[in-house]
N, C-alpha and C positions, 0 to 999 in steps of 0.2 A: 850685428849680423852673424858673426862667428859663434857667439853664445847661442843664438837661435838654432844654428846648424847642429851643434852638439846636443841640444835638447830635442831635436826633431828626427834625427837619423840614428837608428839603433846602433850601427857599427861605431860611429863616432862617439855616441853616448857611452858605450861600454868602455871605450878607451879613456874618455874623460873621467868617468866615475872611478875607475881603477887606478889610473896612473897620475892624473892631475888632482882630483879631489881627494884621492886616497881614502875613499869612503868604505866603511864596513858593510854598508847596505849591498844587497845583491839584486841583480835584475831578475825578472820572473823566469822560472825554469819549469821543466816538466815535473820536477820533484815537489812543486808547490801545489797545495790544495786550491789556492786561489790567489789573485792579486787584488789588493785593496789600495785605493788611491783617491786623490781629489786635489783640487787647487789648494795650495798651502793656507793654513788657518781656517780650515773648514770642518774641524772635528776629527781629523785623521788620527792624531795622537790619543785622544780620549778613547775612541772605539778600538784602536789597536791595543791599547793597554787593557781594555776590558776583555777583548778576545783572548789575549795572552793569559789573563788571570783565570779564565775558564778552561782554555785549551792550551796549556803551556808547552805541550809536545807537538802540536800540529804545525807543520811548516807552511808558511805563506810569505809572500813578498809584499812590500808596502812602502809608502812614504817616498816615492821617487818624483812625483809631481811633474811629470813631463810626458810629451807625446811619444817620445822614443820608447819609453818603458811600456806604454800602452800597446804600441805596435808589436813589441816583443811578446807580450802576454797573448794578444789576439792571434799572432802567427803560430804560437805554440798551443793554441786552443785551451788556454787556462781560463777558468771563469774569472771575469773581471767585475768587481763591485766598486762603484764610484760614488763618493759622497759629494754633494753639491751645496754651495751656499751662495746667497745673492752677492753680486760683485761689490757693492758699496761696503758691506761688512768685511768680506774676506780680504779685499785689496787694501783697505785702510788698516786692518789688523796686521797684514804682512809688512806694510811699509813701516809701521811703528816698530815691528820686531827687527826689521833689517836696518832701519835708520832711526834709532831712538832719539838722536839729537834733532831730528826733523829739519835738517838742512836740505831743503827741497827746491826744485825748479820744475817748470812745465815739462821739460824733456824727461826728467826722472820719473815723474808721475805717469807720463804717457807710456813709458816702457812697461810699467806694471799693468796698466790697462791692456796694452797690446798682448802681454803674456797671457792674461786671463782670456782674451778673445781667441788667441791661437789655440789654447787648451780646449775651450768650449766648442770651437768650430770642429775640432776633431771628434769630440764627444758626440756632437750632433750628427756627424757622418756615420757614427758607429752605434747608433741607438738600438739597432736590431741585434747587436752582438754583445753589448754590455748591460749591466744592471745598475740602475740609478736609485740612490736613496737621498733624501733631503737632510740637511744639517738640522733643521728645526725639529723635524719629527723624530729623528733617531736620537737626538740629545734628550728630548723630552721623554721618549719612550724607546730605550735601547733595545727592547725586545724586537722591534721592527727590523733592526739590523740583522739579528740572528734569524728571523723568519725569512728575510731576503737571502741570507747565506744558505739556509736549508733548502730553499727552492733552487738556488743557482749552482750549488756545489754538490756534485754526486758524492755519495759515501760519507757526507758529514751529517751525523745524526745528533740532534740536540734534544736532550731529555729534560724532564721536569727538574731534576737536580741541577742541571745547567742554568735553567731559568731562576732557580733559587739563588744560585751564585751571582747572577746578574743583580738581583735585588740586594744581595749582601754587599756587592761592590758599590752600588749606587747609594744604599742606605748608610754605609760606613764612610762615605765621602773619601774613598781611598786616594783619589786623584788630588783632592784639596789638601789632604794630610801630607802627601808627598811634596806638593808644590809649596806648602807652607814652610818647608825647610830650605827653599831657595833663597839666595841673597836678594836684596831689593832690586838690583839692576837686572839680575837673571829673571826674576819673577815678572818684572815690568815687561820684558821682551817676550818671554816664552810661556808664561803661565796661561792656562785656559780658563782659570777661574776669574770672577769679577774683580776688577782692579780700578779704583777711582782715577788714579793718575793716568793709566793707559787709556781709559775711556775718554778722558779729556783730550789726550793727544789724538785719539782716533777722530774726534769731532773736528779738529783742525784739518786733518787729512781729508776727511769726507767733504769739507767745503771746497778743497782744491779739486777733488775728484769730480764734484758736481759741475765744475767748469770745463771738464774735459769732454769734447764733442763725441768721443767714441764710447762713452759710458752708456749711451742709448743702445749701441750695438751690443755691448756686453750684457746689458739687462735683458735684451730681447733673446740673446742666445741662452741665457740662464733660464728664461721662461720656456723656451723650446725644449731644452734638455729636461727641465723639471717636469714637463708634461708627461714624460715617460717613467716617472719615478715608481718604485715599488709601493704598492698599497695592499695592506692586509684585508 
């Protein structure tokens, strides 16, 4: 419950991020062009790396994965872009990352499902204020992410040269090359590229998740939010 308070209330979250977690990440501010986020393991890292590759000097906040940071961005009237991925895939991937040994019980699995539901319930409440893109479409066609940004973010102009850089980033598999240098254990947990061992572990977790009664609620929330996704 205390953990949920920190992730839900902006004032407590800022204190937790700075003094307890000692994170270098910053909460959304008026100096940011936009705030980009999503539930963990939804393609956040991939698209963040891609944007930084093309616009290395443009300031934006990202990767905070909680309701409190969304509230801060919305309060400061910063454009918000959220990437969404269906619950079975994103939750199972997060559990494998957080608990690689897969020492799990019903209560642990339920906590992850509840976190997904809390996050998506807030997204659903704010659909008129935020911009939604889907994991599947933006990973297959990253140009959609930038089209969404161009529509949502004033003063961000994306040129043909920028789209050529997108093709260069994707074509050269820059993320895969970077992740190929990871150690086995680090790659198993954090890599976004296909990994046979991680896939096998995810299947174990998925079977546990399918037995959780609240997964239906999570799936319905995902569908509701996805219905408002950006489409070119």
